[in-house]
C-alpha atoms as one frame of an Amber mdcrd trajectory, in Angstrom:
protein
  25.306  29.464 -78.324  22.109  30.941 -76.946  21.132  34.417 -78.106  21.341
  35.894 -74.589  23.361  34.638 -71.601  21.996  34.190 -68.078  25.055  36.085
 -66.770  28.171  37.618 -68.287  31.732  38.427 -67.220  33.801  40.870 -69.261
  37.524  41.519 -69.375  38.547  45.178 -69.651  41.581  45.847 -71.867  41.189
  44.621 -75.424  37.722  43.266 -74.678  35.628  46.294 -73.688  38.170  49.059
 -74.246  40.905  49.833 -76.761  43.402  50.365 -73.948  46.018  47.645 -74.396
  48.530  50.429 -75.051  48.158  51.380 -71.376  50.299  48.323 -70.608  52.897
  48.947 -73.332  56.383  49.174 -71.843  55.122  49.125 -68.239  57.416  46.267
 -67.228  60.507  47.889 -68.720  59.716  51.269 -67.182  59.200  49.700 -63.775
  62.485  47.777 -63.859  64.378  50.876 -64.974  62.852  52.875 -62.111  64.001
  50.161 -59.693  67.544  50.160 -61.111  67.195  46.545 -62.216  68.768  45.405
 -65.527  66.140  44.823 -68.201  66.306  41.332 -69.774  66.668  41.321 -73.545
  63.652  39.035 -73.864  61.501  40.957 -71.371  58.509  41.536 -73.661  58.473
  37.938 -74.821  58.630  36.644 -71.247  55.907  38.976 -69.979  53.560  38.083
 -72.818  53.528  34.498 -71.565  52.839  35.496 -67.926  49.934  36.778 -65.911
  50.439  40.012 -63.984  50.846  38.064 -60.752  53.451  35.759 -62.288  55.348
  38.777 -63.585  55.484  40.279 -60.098  56.845  37.026 -58.662  59.485  36.891
 -61.398  60.517  40.495 -60.778  60.840  39.866 -57.046  62.417  36.429 -56.887
  64.559  36.278 -60.010  65.271  39.786 -61.278  66.103  41.295 -57.905  63.389
  43.906 -57.394  63.628  44.573 -53.620  59.908  44.241 -52.878  57.514  41.318
 -52.370  55.185  40.508 -55.279  52.200  42.143 -53.569  54.016  45.484 -53.304
  55.240  45.216 -56.894  51.659  44.721 -58.051  50.577  47.797 -56.091  53.340
  49.917 -57.619  52.637  48.715 -61.148  48.947  49.444 -60.630  49.903  53.026
 -59.804  51.659  53.358 -63.178  48.726  51.743 -64.998  46.134  53.907 -63.205
  47.926  57.074 -64.334  48.047  55.779 -67.905  44.342  54.939 -67.872  43.516
  58.462 -66.748  45.661  59.886 -69.533  44.092  57.593 -72.155  40.540  58.482
 -71.141  41.402  62.182 -70.900  42.959  62.179 -74.389  40.589  59.813 -76.222
  37.406  59.947 -74.209  34.676  57.443 -75.019  36.352  56.479 -78.280  38.288
  53.885 -76.251  35.066  51.829 -75.943  34.972  48.989 -78.503  32.334  49.349
 -81.241  28.949  48.120 -80.096  30.122  47.373 -76.549  27.932  49.889 -74.754
  24.899  49.047 -76.882  25.397  45.366 -76.062  25.712  46.122 -72.350  22.508
  48.127 -72.603  20.751  45.150 -74.212  21.914  42.836 -71.415  20.740  45.305
 -68.782  17.334  45.569 -70.476  17.081  41.762 -70.430  17.958  41.648 -66.733
  21.265  39.848 -67.300  23.719  40.435 -64.415  27.240  41.347 -65.518  30.600
  41.769 -63.845  34.020  42.991 -64.887  36.575  40.167 -64.480  40.020  41.717
 -64.667  43.632  41.629 -63.536  43.386  45.381 -62.986  42.969  46.449 -59.360
  39.312  47.010 -58.463  39.685  50.685 -57.529  41.468  51.446 -60.816  38.906
  49.544 -62.885  35.995  51.250 -61.110  37.546  54.667 -61.726  37.858  53.917
 -65.445  34.266  52.670 -65.647  33.038  55.755 -63.776  34.927  58.084 -66.094
  33.384  56.422 -69.151  29.891  56.148 -67.688  29.909  52.334 -67.848  29.985
  51.331 -64.193  26.216  51.061 -63.889  26.204  48.068 -66.222  28.248  45.963
 -63.793  27.133  44.446 -60.507  30.738  44.325 -59.304  34.385  44.216 -60.343
  35.944  40.768 -59.869  39.689  41.425 -59.588  42.460  38.859 -59.421  43.871
  40.424 -56.263  40.616  40.174 -54.352  39.769  36.751 -55.793  43.130  35.434
 -54.614  43.971  33.810 -57.947  44.854  34.865 -61.479  42.966  34.482 -64.735
  44.765  31.268 -65.603  42.824  29.523 -62.841  39.349  28.147 -63.666  38.169
  28.987 -60.157  38.537  32.690 -60.963  35.616  32.336 -63.363  33.691  29.822
 -61.258  33.659  32.301 -58.378  32.591  35.129 -60.715  29.653  33.038 -61.944
  28.651  32.202 -58.368  28.761  35.867 -57.391  26.527  36.625 -60.366  24.066
  34.010 -59.130  24.410  31.818 -62.215  25.672  28.343 -63.039  29.007  28.308
 -64.862  27.392  26.745 -67.919  24.988  29.684 -68.130  27.701  32.338 -67.797
  29.367  33.839 -70.839  32.954  35.067 -70.475  34.114  37.753 -72.923  37.908
  37.834 -73.301  40.733  38.548 -75.720  43.480  36.571 -73.926  43.929  32.903
 -74.884  45.003  31.821 -71.383  41.925  33.442 -69.828  39.574  31.918 -72.387
  41.114  28.505 -71.725  40.578  28.906 -67.974  36.982  30.017 -68.453  36.300
  27.006 -70.660  37.911  24.727 -68.065  35.573  26.208 -65.449  32.612  25.265
 -67.628  31.696  28.766 -68.788  30.689  29.625 -72.343  33.347  31.759 -73.999
  33.367  34.609 -76.495  36.718  35.639 -77.967  36.775  39.347 -78.810  39.394
  39.906 -81.495  38.995  43.521 -82.542  39.232  42.233 -86.109  42.769  40.945
 -85.609  41.923  37.240 -85.380  42.689  34.916 -82.511  44.623  31.698 -82.050
  42.513  30.516 -79.109  39.545  28.211 -78.848  36.213  29.742 -77.873  32.533
  28.941 -78.266  32.183  32.036 -80.402  34.554  34.594 -81.906  33.554  38.179
 -82.690  35.448  41.141 -84.073  33.273  43.526 -82.046  29.921  43.641 -80.275
  27.906  44.813 -83.251  27.790  41.144 -84.276  25.697  40.412 -81.166  23.130
  43.175 -81.653
């Protein structure tokens, strides 16, 4: 891969921030609050789904009495509160090693960046503001506003277009195998961010953290 991309799209949880715990138990808590029985294999099922697919499953098969769009809004409320708590308790230590320095290097090189996330835009922007990272991103590209989830190649094709770059010149930084696969299908270059835990997904490059790119 080239040393510096023409444009870059970053995931949030597990890719820029150590905040995957924000999502821990969210599905179970939500179902309990709705008085819906929790499937024994809930965690296993949710791991294989996007957030949008989970909302459809909750609504159409598990009996949550709301449409998927409302379920997503309610779950985002839970997640937003957890983000605020995580940032309040851990501060800037939630930022992956080398991530801010790498963003600074891209900004200095004039490389446009966006956040490409399943998190609602307002929630993601609030987290970036709290951590002082929002200035590195031209925009937040959310699944809700894009009208498709991160399993769809067009999610990344649209992000590249909004960044003003060809897909082949856009690097996508991700930790989720399904998202990396979609980005590759779109024609983007991919960087799997593992946090040192390894990854079972194909990518053009794999890094434990951003210090490897500095």
